[in-house]
C-alpha positions in Angstrom: -37.4 77.1 46.7 -34.3 77.8 44.9 -32.3 77.2 47.7 -34.0 73.8 49.0 -33.1 72.8 45.2 -29.8 73.7 45.6 -29.5 72.0 48.9 -30.8 69.0 47.8 -28.7 69.3 44.8 -25.5 69.3 47.4 -26.4 66.8 49.4 -27.5 64.1 46.5 -23.8 65.3 45.4 -21.9 64.8 48.7 -24.1 61.6 48.8 -22.6 60.2 45.4 -19.6 61.2 46.1 -19.2 58.7 49.4 -20.4 56.2 47.6 -18.1 56.5 45.2 -15.4 56.7 47.8 -16.4 53.9 50.0 -16.7 51.7 46.4 -13.1 52.9 45.7 -11.9 51.9 49.1 -13.7 48.8 49.2 -12.2 47.7 45.5 -8.9 48.5 46.4 -8.9 45.6 48.8 -10.0 42.9 46.6 -7.0 41.3 44.5 -6.0 42.2 41.2 -7.4 40.7 38.4 -6.8 43.5 35.5 -5.1 42.2 32.7 -1.9 43.9 30.7 -1.6 43.0 27.0 1.8 41.5 25.4 1.7 41.6 21.4 3.5 38.6 20.6 3.4 35.8 17.3 0.7 37.5 15.3 -1.8 37.7 18.6 -2.3 40.1 21.6 -2.7 37.7 24.8 -4.0 39.6 28.0 -1.6 38.7 31.1 -3.1 37.1 34.3 -2.8 39.1 37.4 -3.8 37.5 40.4 -6.2 34.1 40.9 -5.2 31.5 38.5 -5.0 27.7 37.9 -3.7 26.1 40.8 -2.1 27.3 44.4 -0.4 30.2 43.4 -1.7 33.5 41.6 -0.3 34.5 38.0 2.0 37.8 37.9 2.4 39.7 34.5 5.8 40.5 35.2 6.6 37.0 35.0 6.2 37.0 31.5 8.4 38.7 29.1 9.5 38.2 25.4 13.8 38.7 25.1 15.7 40.5 22.0 15.3 36.8 20.3 11.4 37.0 20.2 11.4 34.1 22.5 8.7 34.5 25.4 9.6 33.4 28.7 7.3 32.0 31.5 8.3 32.3 34.8 8.1 31.3 38.2 9.4 33.3 40.8 9.7 33.8 44.2 9.1 37.5 46.6 9.9 37.0 50.1 7.9 34.2 51.1 5.6 34.7 48.0 5.7 32.4 45.1 4.0 33.8 41.6 3.2 31.6 38.3 2.8 32.5 34.5 -0.3 32.4 32.4 -1.9 34.0 29.4 -4.7 33.8 26.7 -5.1 35.3 23.4 -7.7 37.9 22.7 -9.3 36.2 19.6 -10.7 33.0 19.6 -8.5 29.9 17.8 -11.0 27.6 16.3 -9.9 24.4 13.8 -7.0 24.2 12.7 -2.5 23.3 13.5 -1.3 24.6 16.8 2.5 24.8 17.0 4.9 25.7 19.2 8.4 25.3 19.6 10.1 24.7 23.5 13.5 25.6 24.0 15.9 23.3 26.1 14.7 20.7 28.3 13.9 22.2 32.1 10.1 21.9 31.5 10.4 17.7 31.1 11.4 18.0 34.6 10.3 20.8 36.9 9.7 20.4 40.5 6.8 17.5 40.8 3.8 20.1 41.0 4.9 22.4 38.4 2.4 22.5 35.1 3.4 23.8 31.7 0.4 23.7 30.2 -0.5 24.8 26.3 -4.4 24.8 25.8 -7.1 26.4 23.6 -9.7 27.0 26.8 -13.4 27.6 26.1 -14.4 29.0 29.6 -12.1 31.9 29.6 -14.5 33.6 27.5 -17.3 32.3 29.0 -18.0 29.5 26.2 -18.5 26.0 28.4 -17.5 25.4 32.2 -14.3 24.5 33.5 -14.1 20.8 32.6 -15.5 21.7 28.8 -14.1 23.4 25.6 -10.2 22.3 26.8 -7.5 21.0 24.6 -5.1 20.1 26.5 -0.8 19.4 25.9 1.0 19.7 28.9 4.6 18.8 30.9 4.1 18.2 34.6 4.8 15.4 37.4 1.4 16.0 38.5 2.9 16.2 42.5 3.4 12.0 41.8 -0.2 11.2 41.6 0.6 8.3 39.2 2.3 6.4 41.9 5.1 4.2 40.4 4.1 5.4 37.1 6.6 7.3 35.7 5.0 10.5 34.3 6.3 14.0 33.2 3.9 15.0 30.4 0.1 14.3 28.9 -2.6 14.9 26.3 -5.6 15.9 27.4 -9.0 16.6 25.8 -12.4 17.7 27.4 -16.1 17.4 25.8 -17.8 20.4 23.9 -20.0 22.6 25.3 -22.4 21.0 27.7 -21.2 18.1 27.9 -18.4 18.1 30.8 -17.2 17.6 33.0 -15.1 14.3 32.7 -12.6 14.2 30.0 -13.3 12.5 27.0 -9.7 11.3 26.2 -6.2 11.5 28.5 -3.1 9.8 27.9 -0.6 10.6 30.6 3.6 9.3 29.9 6.6 9.9 30.3 9.3 11.8 27.8 12.5 9.7 28.8 15.6 11.9 29.7 18.5 12.9 28.2 15.3 15.0 26.6 16.1 16.7 23.2 17.5 20.3 23.2 14.4 21.7 21.4 10.9 20.3 21.6 8.0 20.8 18.3 4.8 20.6 20.2 1.6 20.1 17.8 -2.1 19.9 17.8 -4.1 19.2 14.9 -7.7 20.1 15.7 -10.9 19.2 13.3 -14.5 18.5 13.9 -13.9 14.9 14.6 -10.5 14.3 15.1 -7.9 15.8 17.5 -3.9 14.5 16.7 -1.1 15.5 18.9 2.8 15.5 18.8 5.6 16.2 20.6 9.0 16.0 18.4 12.6 16.0 18.7 14.2 19.0 17.0 12.4 22.0 15.2 9.7 21.0 12.6 8.4 23.8 10.5 4.5 23.8 11.0 3.5 23.0 7.0 5.7 19.7 7.3 4.9 16.5 8.0 5.6 15.3 11.5 9.0 14.3 12.1 11.3 12.6 15.3 8.4 11.6 16.4 8.7 11.2 20.4 4.9 10.9 21.5 1.7 10.8 19.2 -2.2 10.4 19.6 -5.0 10.3 17.6 -8.5 11.0 19.3 -11.4 10.2 16.8 -14.8 11.3 18.3 -17.6 13.4 17.6 -19.4 16.7 18.3 -20.1 15.5 21.9 -16.9 14.5 23.0 -14.7 16.9 20.6 -14.6 21.1 21.8 -16.3 22.7 18.4 -16.1 26.2 19.0 -13.4 28.6 18.6 -11.6 29.9 21.8 -9.0 31.5 23.5 -5.8 29.8 23.3 -4.0 30.0 26.7 -0.1 29.0 28.1 0.8 29.5 31.6 3.3 27.8 33.8 1.4 26.9 37.4 1.8 25.1 40.5 -0.7 21.8 41.5 -1.7 21.2 45.2 1.9 22.6 46.3 3.9 25.5 46.1 7.1 24.9 44.4 10.6 24.6 45.6 12.5 26.1 42.9 12.5 29.3 40.2 11.5 28.4 36.5 11.7 29.8 33.2 10.5 28.5 30.5 11.6 29.4 27.1 9.2 29.4 24.1 10.6 30.0 20.5 8.0 30.3 18.5 4.0 29.8 18.6 2.3 29.4 14.9 -1.5 28.4 14.1 -2.7 27.6 10.8 -6.7 27.5 9.9 -8.2 24.6 8.6 
């Protein structure tokens, strides 16, 4: 009896080992979706490796912080493969003022399919589905989808959980060149309004908006405006077509002031 129990134990152990090895081998064939973590501007950010928005994948090494503590988001090419950048806060941010300071002006005139996105995004944490709980400030020509209308930026807001997938508000517009050497992007999100600004120069987050290039106010409701605290994302991705050039977008700072 003891030998039988021992033999059965060996059999089950061998079966478990074989199953584990098979599972590991199968999982090793899947694209990597593990996230590295970057600490920046008082938040921990998960960096995307693998699938992300658009037609190229995210690569964590495309994101780094330089000696000035400026964040770099890059699109790069290795062989014939293009990769982009994407990261999300580990904490959920809610109503308040979101502000980014961008260095240079290259993001106003990227390849036609390239998109720089600055956006609270609930689906990253399972809060609603795509097309809900998202507030966008974006820079892109959107692959020329607007035809003869000149576009290199937009503000787009999606509704709260259970009320998607159509945008509650969308404004696609052109920031004329030459653009400022430093740009401040501000988003003020409350339960009933969203104010978005593009401002020339560096504007302190505690100061009133000034040097305004573009401003939109959206007055909505608990249906048309996201109500949940959600992760904040920033990404540099390619829409509907691959890039033709490498890009390095520099973000000097991000600040969040809770309402």
